[in-house]
N, CA, C and O atoms as a printed pandas DataFrame, in Angstrom:
     atom_number atom_name residue_name chain_id  residue_number  x_coord  y_coord  z_coord
0              1         N          MET        A               1    0.836   -1.177    0.000
1              2        CA          MET        A               1    0.000    0.000    0.000
2              3         C          MET        A               1    0.886    1.248    0.000
3              4         O          MET        A               1    2.030    1.210    0.454
4              5         N          ALA        A               2    0.352    2.332   -0.505
5              6        CA          ALA        A               2    1.107    3.583   -0.551
6              7         C          ALA        A               2    1.488    4.001    0.868
7              8         O          ALA        A               2    0.725    3.818    1.816
8              9         N          GLY        A               3    2.683    4.565    0.985
9             10        CA          GLY        A               3    3.178    5.027    2.281
10            11         C          GLY        A               3    4.599    4.569    2.506
11            12         O          GLY        A               3    5.325    4.267    1.559
12            13         N          ALA        A               4    4.996    4.517    3.773
13            14        CA          ALA        A               4    6.353    4.128    4.137
14            15         C          ALA        A               4    6.477    2.603    4.118
15            16         O          ALA        A               4    5.586    1.883    4.570
16            17         N          HIS        A               5    7.583    2.141    3.593
17            18        CA          HIS        A               5    7.831    0.707    3.469
18            19         C          HIS        A               5    9.276    0.388    3.811
19            20         O          HIS        A               5   10.169    1.219    3.643
20            21         N          ARG        A               6    9.487   -0.803    4.282
21            22        CA          ARG        A               6   10.835   -1.349    4.403
22            23         C          ARG        A               6   11.008   -2.289    3.216
23            24         O          ARG        A               6   10.299   -3.288    3.093
24            25         N          LEU        A               7   11.946   -1.963    2.356
25            26        CA          LEU        A               7   12.249   -2.805    1.199
26            27         C          LEU        A               7   13.542   -3.550    1.473
27            28         O          LEU        A               7   14.495   -2.976    1.999
28            29         N          VAL        A               8   13.577   -4.823    1.117
29            30        CA          VAL        A               8   14.762   -5.638    1.329
30            31         C          VAL        A               8   15.195   -6.206   -0.017
31            32         O          VAL        A               8   14.402   -6.804   -0.744
32            33         N          ALA        A               9   16.476   -6.004   -0.330
33            34        CA          ALA        A               9   17.059   -6.576   -1.540
34            35         C          ALA        A               9   18.051   -7.653   -1.121
35            36         O          ALA        A               9   18.905   -7.425   -0.264
36            37         N          THR        A              10   17.931   -8.817   -1.728
37            38        CA          THR        A              10   18.858   -9.914   -1.477
38            39         C          THR        A              10   19.631  -10.159   -2.760
39            40         O          THR        A              10   19.037  -10.447   -3.799
40            41         N          ILE        A              11   20.942  -10.047   -2.696
41            42        CA          ILE        A              11   21.778  -10.149   -3.893
42            43         C          ILE        A              11   22.489  -11.491   -3.887
43            44         O          ILE        A              11   23.185  -11.842   -2.935
44            45         N          SER        A              12   22.298  -12.238   -4.977
45            46        CA          SER        A              12   22.938  -13.543   -5.106
46            47         C          SER        A              12   23.395  -13.740   -6.548
47            48         O          SER        A              12   22.934  -13.058   -7.463
48            49         N          GLN        A              13   24.304  -14.682   -6.725
49            50        CA          GLN        A              13   24.769  -15.057   -8.062
50            51         C          GLN        A              13   24.823  -16.574   -8.108
51            52         O          GLN        A              13   25.446  -17.211   -7.258
52            53         N          ASP        A              14   24.170  -17.143   -9.099
53            54        CA          ASP        A              14   24.106  -18.590   -9.253
54            55         C          ASP        A              14   23.610  -19.267   -7.979
55            56         O          ASP        A              14   24.075  -20.350   -7.623
56            57         N          GLY        A              15   22.655  -18.618   -7.289
57            58        CA          GLY        A              15   22.057  -19.184   -6.096
58            59         C          GLY        A              15   22.870  -19.011   -4.833
59            60         O          GLY        A              15   22.443  -19.458   -3.768
60            61         N          ARG        A              16   24.034  -18.374   -4.914
61            62        CA          ARG        A              16   24.879  -18.165   -3.740
62            63         C          ARG        A              16   24.851  -16.694   -3.329
63            64         O          ARG        A              16   24.848  -15.812   -4.188
64            65         N          PRO        A              17   24.829  -16.424   -2.023
65            66        CA          PRO        A              17   24.813  -15.034   -1.551
66            67         C          PRO        A              17   26.074  -14.288   -1.982
67            68         O          PRO        A              17   27.177  -14.832   -1.940
68            69         N          VAL        A              18   25.894  -13.039   -2.395
69            70        CA          VAL        A              18   27.027  -12.163   -2.717
70            71         C          VAL        A              18   27.348  -11.371   -1.451
71            72         O          VAL        A              18   26.509  -10.621   -0.951
72            73         N          THR        A              19   28.565  -11.542   -0.938
73            74        CA          THR        A              19   28.952  -10.892    0.316
74            75         C          THR        A              19   30.169   -9.991    0.141
75            76         O          THR        A              19   30.805   -9.612    1.124
76            77         N          ASP        A              20   30.499   -9.647   -1.101
77            78        CA          ASP        A              20   31.663   -8.798   -1.354
78            79         C          ASP        A              20   31.267   -7.502   -2.068
79            80         O          ASP        A              20   31.993   -7.006   -2.929
80            81         N          LEU        A              21   30.092   -6.960   -1.689
81            82        CA          LEU        A              21   29.690   -5.678   -2.268
82            83         C          LEU        A              21   30.714   -4.615   -1.890
83            84         O          LEU        A              21   31.196   -4.564   -0.758
84            85         N          GLN        A              22   31.029   -3.772   -2.860
85            86        CA          GLN        A              22   31.972   -2.686   -2.640
86            87         C          GLN        A              22   31.216   -1.370   -2.567
87            88         O          GLN        A              22   30.179   -1.215   -3.211
88            89         N          PRO        A              23   31.720   -0.426   -1.795
89            90        CA          PRO        A              23   31.073    0.888   -1.769
90            91         C          PRO        A              23   31.082    1.511   -3.165
91            92         O          PRO        A              23   32.098    1.497   -3.860
92            93         N          TYR        A              24   29.937    2.054   -3.557
93            94        CA          TYR        A              24   29.784    2.785   -4.811
94            95         C          TYR        A              24   29.138    4.115   -4.436
95            96         O          TYR        A              24   28.004    4.145   -3.959
96            97         N          LEU        A              25   29.853    5.203   -4.650
97            98        CA          LEU        A              25   29.397    6.528   -4.236
98            99         C          LEU        A              25   29.011    6.525   -2.753
99           100         O          LEU        A              25   27.955    7.029   -2.371
100          101         N          ASP        A              26   29.889    5.945   -1.929
101          102        CA          ASP        A              26   29.778    5.931   -0.468
102          103         C          ASP        A              26   28.640    5.085    0.095
103          104         O          ASP        A              26   28.229    5.293    1.236
104          105         N          SER        A              27   28.130    4.144   -0.678
105          106        CA          SER        A              27   27.055    3.276   -0.201
106          107         C          SER        A              27   27.177    1.919   -0.893
107          108         O          SER        A              27   27.753    1.827   -1.977
108          109         N          TYR        A              28   26.636    0.861   -0.272
109          110        CA          TYR        A              28   26.678   -0.457   -0.905
110          111         C          TYR        A              28   25.696   -0.592   -2.056
111          112         O          TYR        A              28   25.805   -1.521   -2.856
112          113         N          ALA        A              29   24.744    0.319   -2.149
113          114        CA          ALA        A              29   23.777    0.254   -3.246
114          115         C          ALA        A              29   23.052    1.585   -3.351
115          116         O          ALA        A              29   23.032    2.387   -2.416
116          117         N          HIS        A              30   22.470    1.790   -4.491
117          118        CA          HIS        A              30   21.595    2.936   -4.741
118          119         C          HIS        A              30   20.331    2.372   -5.373
119          120         O          HIS        A              30   20.398    1.594   -6.324
120          121         N          LEU        A              31   19.195    2.761   -4.846
121          122        CA          LEU        A              31   17.918    2.308   -5.378
122          123         C          LEU        A              31   17.153    3.544   -5.840
123          124         O          LEU        A              31   16.908    4.466   -5.061
124          125         N          SER        A              32   16.784    3.550   -7.103
125          126        CA          SER        A              32   15.974    4.637   -7.663
126          127         C          SER        A              32   14.653    4.047   -8.117
127          128         O          SER        A              32   14.624    3.040   -8.823
128          129         N          ALA        A              33   13.550    4.681   -7.707
129          130        CA          ALA        A              33   12.213    4.208   -8.076
130          131         C          ALA        A              33   11.456    5.356   -8.725
131          132         O          ALA        A              33   11.422    6.471   -8.204
132          133         N          PHE        A              34   10.849    5.066   -9.871
133          134        CA          PHE        A              34   10.102    6.060  -10.637
134          135         C          PHE        A              34    8.645    5.630  -10.723
135          136         O          PHE        A              34    8.352    4.495  -11.098
136          137         N          HIS        A              35    7.732    6.531  -10.379
137          138        CA          HIS        A              35    6.300    6.249  -10.453
138          139         C          HIS        A              35    5.838    6.399  -11.893
139          140         O          HIS        A              35    6.176    7.379  -12.556
140          141         N          GLU        A              36    5.061    5.429  -12.381
141          142        CA          GLU        A              36    4.656    5.436  -13.785
142          143         C          GLU        A              36    3.747    6.604  -14.151
143          144         O          GLU        A              36    3.794    7.082  -15.285
144          145         N          GLY        A              37    2.929    7.070  -13.228
145          146        CA          GLY        A              37    1.937    8.082  -13.560
146          147         C          GLY        A              37    2.492    9.481  -13.698
147          148         O          GLY        A              37    2.122   10.213  -14.617
148          149         N          ASP        A              38    3.378    9.858  -12.791
149          150        CA          ASP        A              38    3.844   11.248  -12.793
150          151         C          ASP        A              38    5.357   11.374  -12.722
151          152         O          ASP        A              38    5.881   12.480  -12.589
152          153         N          GLN        A              39    6.063   10.256  -12.809
153          154        CA          GLN        A              39    7.524   10.212  -12.754
154          155         C          GLN        A              39    8.082   10.699  -11.424
155          156         O          GLN        A              39    9.225   11.152  -11.366
156          157         N          ALA        A              40    7.288   10.611  -10.348
157          158        CA          ALA        A              40    7.814   10.899   -9.014
158          159         C          ALA        A              40    9.020    9.999   -8.783
159          160         O          ALA        A              40    9.060    8.870   -9.273
160          161         N          LEU        A              41    9.992   10.490   -8.048
161          162        CA          LEU        A              41   11.250    9.781   -7.862
162          163         C          LEU        A              41   11.524    9.547   -6.384
163          164         O          LEU        A              41   11.338   10.434   -5.551
164          165         N          ALA        A              42   11.971    8.335   -6.077
165          166        CA          ALA        A              42   12.511    8.027   -4.762
166          167         C          ALA        A              42   13.923    7.508   -4.987
167          168         O          ALA        A              42   14.117    6.554   -5.740
168          169         N          HIS        A              43   14.913    8.122   -4.344
169          170        CA          HIS        A              43   16.299    7.670   -4.436
170          171         C          HIS        A              43   16.735    7.294   -3.027
171          172         O          HIS        A              43   16.698    8.121   -2.117
172          173         N          LEU        A              44   17.150    6.040   -2.852
173          174        CA          LEU        A              44   17.399    5.498   -1.519
174          175         C          LEU        A              44   18.765    4.849   -1.410
175          176         O          LEU        A              44   19.319    4.351   -2.389
176          177         N          HIS        A              45   19.298    4.866   -0.186
177          178        CA          HIS        A              45   20.503    4.134    0.149
178          179         C          HIS        A              45   20.137    3.130    1.227
179          180         O          HIS        A              45   19.235    3.388    2.023
180          181         N          PRO        A              46   20.820    1.988    1.270
181          182        CA          PRO        A              46   20.493    1.014    2.309
182          183         C          PRO        A              46   20.883    1.520    3.690
183          184         O          PRO        A              46   21.773    2.357    3.837
184          185         N          ALA        A              47   20.208    1.000    4.683
185          186        CA          ALA        A              47   20.504    1.347    6.073
186          187         C          ALA        A              47   21.771    0.650    6.559
187          188         O          ALA        A              47   22.328    1.032    7.588
188          189         N          ASN        A              48   22.236   -0.369    5.828
189          190        CA          ASN        A              48   23.420   -1.116    6.227
190          191         C          ASN        A              48   24.651   -0.211    6.271
191          192         O          ASN        A              48   24.897    0.538    5.326
192          193         N          PRO        A              49   25.422   -0.270    7.350
193          194        CA          PRO        A              49   26.647    0.538    7.411
194          195         C          PRO        A              49   27.697    0.004    6.437
195          196         O          PRO        A              49   27.761   -1.198    6.177
196          197         N          VAL        A              50   28.509    0.899    5.909
197          198        CA          VAL        A              50   29.575    0.514    4.976
198          199         C          VAL        A              50   30.791    0.074    5.789
199          200         O          VAL        A              50   31.258    0.787    6.677
200          201         N          ASN        A              51   31.293   -1.129    5.461
201          202        CA          ASN        A              51   32.426   -1.713    6.162
202          203         C          ASN        A              51   33.382   -2.327    5.142
203          204         O          ASN        A              51   33.546   -3.546    5.087
204          205         N          GLY        A              52   34.008   -1.475    4.337
205          206        CA          GLY        A              52   34.944   -1.969    3.330
206          207         C          GLY        A              52   34.232   -2.766    2.249
207          208         O          GLY        A              52   33.072   -2.502    1.932
208          209         N          ASP        A              53   34.938   -3.749    1.681
209          210        CA          ASP        A              53   34.398   -4.569    0.583
210          211         C          ASP        A              53   33.703   -5.820    1.113
211          212         O          ASP        A              53   33.895   -6.913    0.581
212          213         N          HIS        A              54   32.897   -5.658    2.158
213          214        CA          HIS        A              54   32.261   -6.805    2.799
214          215         C          HIS        A              54   30.747   -6.643    2.888
215          216         O          HIS        A              54   30.125   -7.186    3.801
216          217         N          GLY        A              55   30.150   -5.910    1.964
217          218        CA          GLY        A              55   28.712   -5.684    2.014
218          219         C          GLY        A              55   27.935   -6.838    1.439
219          220         O          GLY        A              55   28.458   -7.621    0.646
220          221         N          GLY        A              56   26.709   -6.941    1.833
221          222        CA          GLY        A              56   25.800   -7.926    1.265
222          223         C          GLY        A              56   25.484   -8.993    2.295
223          224         O          GLY        A              56   25.980   -8.952    3.421
224          225         N          HIS        A              57   24.722   -9.871    1.934
225          226        CA          HIS        A              57   23.993  -10.009    0.689
226          227         C          HIS        A              57   22.574   -9.456    0.796
227          228         O          HIS        A              57   21.857   -9.349   -0.199
228          229         N          THR        A              58   22.179   -9.104    2.032
229          230        CA          THR        A              58   20.856   -8.537    2.255
230          231         C          THR        A              58   20.990   -7.056    2.594
231          232         O          THR        A              58   21.729   -6.683    3.505
232          233         N          LEU        A              59   20.274   -6.222    1.858
233          234        CA          LEU        A              59   20.292   -4.781    2.067
234          235         C          LEU        A              59   18.883   -4.311    2.388
235          236         O          LEU        A              59   17.919   -4.741    1.755
236          237         N          SER        A              60   18.767   -3.434    3.365
237          238        CA          SER        A              60   17.468   -2.946    3.816
238          239         C          SER        A              60   17.334   -1.458    3.496
239          240         O          SER        A              60   18.240   -0.670    3.767
240          241         N          PHE        A              61   16.199   -1.088    2.920
241          242        CA          PHE        A              61   15.921    0.297    2.537
242          243         C          PHE        A              61   14.634    0.758    3.208
243          244         O          PHE        A              61   13.713   -0.034    3.404
244          245         N          ARG        A              62   14.573    2.015    3.553
245          246        CA          ARG        A              62   13.340    2.631    4.068
246          247         C          ARG        A              62   12.807    3.519    2.957
247          248         O          ARG        A              62   13.454    4.498    2.585
248          249         N          ALA        A              63   11.643    3.193    2.427
249          250        CA          ALA        A              63   11.115    3.877    1.246
250          251         C          ALA        A              63    9.777    4.529    1.540
251          252         O          ALA        A              63    8.942    3.986    2.264
252          253         N          LEU        A              64    9.595    5.704    0.964
253          254        CA          LEU        A              64    8.291    6.356    0.988
254          255         C          LEU        A              64    7.775    6.361   -0.443
255          256         O          LEU        A              64    8.211    7.162   -1.270
256          257         N          LEU        A              65    6.847    5.461   -0.722
257          258        CA          LEU        A              65    6.214    5.375   -2.037
258          259         C          LEU        A              65    4.795    5.891   -1.854
259          260         O          LEU        A              65    3.866    5.134   -1.573
260          261         N          ALA        A              66    4.654    7.196   -2.022
261          262        CA          ALA        A              66    3.435    7.897   -1.618
262          263         C          ALA        A              66    2.244    7.669   -2.535
263          264         O          ALA        A              66    1.099    7.824   -2.112
264          265         N          GLU        A              67    2.500    7.306   -3.775
265          266        CA          GLU        A              67    1.415    7.160   -4.748
266          267         C          GLU        A              67    1.184    5.696   -5.098
267          268         O          GLU        A              67    2.146    4.951   -5.284
268          269         N          PRO        A              68   -0.076    5.268   -5.193
269          270        CA          PRO        A              68   -0.339    3.917   -5.671
270          271         C          PRO        A              68   -0.017    3.816   -7.156
271          272         O          PRO        A              68    0.055    4.823   -7.862
272          273         N          GLY        A              69    0.173    2.598   -7.612
273          274        CA          GLY        A              69    0.480    2.347   -9.024
274          275         C          GLY        A              69    1.793    1.602   -9.146
275          276         O          GLY        A              69    2.333    1.096   -8.163
276          277         N          ASP        A              70    2.294    1.542  -10.363
277          278        CA          ASP        A              70    3.537    0.832  -10.619
278          279         C          ASP        A              70    4.734    1.757  -10.448
279          280         O          ASP        A              70    4.732    2.895  -10.918
280          281         N          TRP        A              71    5.738    1.256   -9.777
281          282        CA          TRP        A              71    7.008    1.954   -9.580
282          283         C          TRP        A              71    8.089    1.122  -10.258
283          284         O          TRP        A              71    8.248   -0.058   -9.946
284          285         N          ARG        A              72    8.824    1.716  -11.169
285          286        CA          ARG        A              72    9.950    1.049  -11.821
286          287         C          ARG        A              72   11.182    1.288  -10.952
287          288         O          ARG        A              72   11.547    2.431  -10.677
288          289         N          VAL        A              73   11.811    0.212  -10.528
289          290        CA          VAL        A              73   12.896    0.265   -9.555
290          291         C          VAL        A              73   14.192   -0.199  -10.208
291          292         O          VAL        A              73   14.229   -1.210  -10.910
292          293         N          PHE        A              74   15.260    0.567   -9.960
293          294        CA          PHE        A              74   16.594    0.228  -10.442
294          295         C          PHE        A              74   17.519    0.171   -9.237
295          296         O          PHE        A              74   17.628    1.142   -8.488
296          297         N          LEU        A              75   18.186   -0.962   -9.045
297          298        CA          LEU        A              75   19.115   -1.156   -7.947
298          299         C          LEU        A              75   20.518   -1.264   -8.524
299          300         O          LEU        A              75   20.793   -2.150   -9.333
300          301         N          GLN        A              76   21.408   -0.363   -8.109
301          302        CA          GLN        A              76   22.790   -0.399   -8.566
302          303         C          GLN        A              76   23.690   -0.787   -7.403
303          304         O          GLN        A              76   23.542   -0.286   -6.288
304          305         N          PHE        A              77   24.637   -1.699   -7.686
305          306        CA          PHE        A              77   25.607   -2.145   -6.695
306          307         C          PHE        A              77   26.882   -2.546   -7.421
307          308         O          PHE        A              77   26.872   -2.774   -8.630
308          309         N          GLN        A              78   27.978   -2.631   -6.677
309          310        CA          GLN        A              78   29.275   -2.899   -7.298
310          311         C          GLN        A              78   29.956   -4.089   -6.637
311          312         O          GLN        A              78   29.976   -4.207   -5.411
312          313         N          THR        A              79   30.520   -4.975   -7.471
313          314        CA          THR        A              79   31.371   -6.075   -7.014
314          315         C          THR        A              79   32.558   -6.166   -7.958
315          316         O          THR        A              79   32.420   -5.948   -9.161
316          317         N          ALA        A              80   33.725   -6.489   -7.411
317          318        CA          ALA        A              80   34.953   -6.662   -8.192
318          319         C          ALA        A              80   35.193   -5.495   -9.150
319          320         O          ALA        A              80   35.670   -5.690  -10.268
320          321         N          GLY        A              81   34.859   -4.288   -8.708
321          322        CA          GLY        A              81   35.079   -3.097   -9.516
322          323         C          GLY        A              81   34.096   -2.909  -10.659
323          324         O          GLY        A              81   34.256   -1.988  -11.461
324          325         N          GLN        A              82   33.080   -3.764  -10.751
325          326        CA          GLN        A              82   32.103   -3.670  -11.837
326          327         C          GLN        A              82   30.740   -3.257  -11.279
327          328         O          GLN        A              82   30.246   -3.841  -10.315
328          329         N          LEU        A              83   30.146   -2.246  -11.901
329          330        CA          LEU        A              83   28.828   -1.762  -11.506
330          331         C          LEU        A              83   27.743   -2.621  -12.152
331          332         O          LEU        A              83   27.797   -2.902  -13.349
332          333         N          HIS        A              84   26.769   -3.032  -11.362
333          334        CA          HIS        A              84   25.648   -3.851  -11.843
334          335         C          HIS        A              84   24.356   -3.086  -11.606
335          336         O          HIS        A              84   24.240   -2.330  -10.642
336          337         N          THR        A              85   23.378   -3.287  -12.496
337          338        CA          THR        A              85   22.055   -2.681  -12.332
338          339         C          THR        A              85   21.006   -3.770  -12.476
339          340         O          THR        A              85   20.961   -4.478  -13.482
340          341         N          ALA        A              86   20.159   -3.894  -11.453
341          342        CA          ALA        A              86   19.026   -4.820  -11.506
342          343         C          ALA        A              86   17.771   -3.961  -11.568
343          344         O          ALA        A              86   17.720   -2.891  -10.962
344          345         N          GLU        A              87   16.764   -4.420  -12.293
345          346        CA          GLU        A              87   15.529   -3.647  -12.422
346          347         C          GLU        A              87   14.312   -4.539  -12.221
347          348         O          GLU        A              87   14.320   -5.724  -12.552
348          349         N          LEU        A              88   13.265   -3.930  -11.666
349          350        CA          LEU        A              88   12.004   -4.633  -11.490
350          351         C          LEU        A              88   10.892   -3.614  -11.324
351          352         O          LEU        A              88   11.147   -2.422  -11.147
352          353         N          THR        A              89    9.671   -4.086  -11.383
353          354        CA          THR        A              89    8.511   -3.215  -11.186
354          355         C          THR        A              89    7.791   -3.658   -9.920
355          356         O          THR        A              89    7.480   -4.835   -9.739
356          357         N          LEU        A              90    7.529   -2.671   -9.036
357          358        CA          LEU        A              90    6.751   -2.915   -7.827
358          359         C          LEU        A              90    5.379   -2.317   -8.015
359          360         O          LEU        A              90    5.250   -1.181   -8.470
360          361         N          HIS        A              91    4.343   -3.076   -7.665
361          362        CA          HIS        A              91    2.985   -2.532   -7.718
362          363         C          HIS        A              91    2.581   -2.129   -6.308
363          364         O          HIS        A              91    2.651   -2.933   -5.379
364          365         N          VAL        A              92    2.163   -0.888   -6.156
365          366        CA          VAL        A              92    1.742   -0.343   -4.864
366          367         C          VAL        A              92    0.251   -0.052   -4.940
367          368         O          VAL        A              92   -0.201    0.680   -5.820
368          369         N          ASP        A              93   -0.521   -0.634   -4.003
369          370        CA          ASP        A              93   -1.981   -0.391   -3.959
370          371         C          ASP        A              93   -2.285    0.899   -3.239
371          372         O          ASP        A              93   -3.451    1.269   -3.103
């Protein structure tokens, strides 16, 4: 439902947890969410503290998705010096 949410991202590769996330722009991940109706934007960082190249595999975000509808979400994170982007659509009632 629209409002404040705790979002959790679990990062794995080939079914195994990824535990070597590297800081990217001072955070283990960046999550950007765009609302389909009006392009409202939420840009979030995980609550997890940065501790060198030992981030992962579960990241917790506090999100305010104020409008119902579909939100297109992009999660960026870095491992082994390579930036990765995962995308999905969240439906908010």
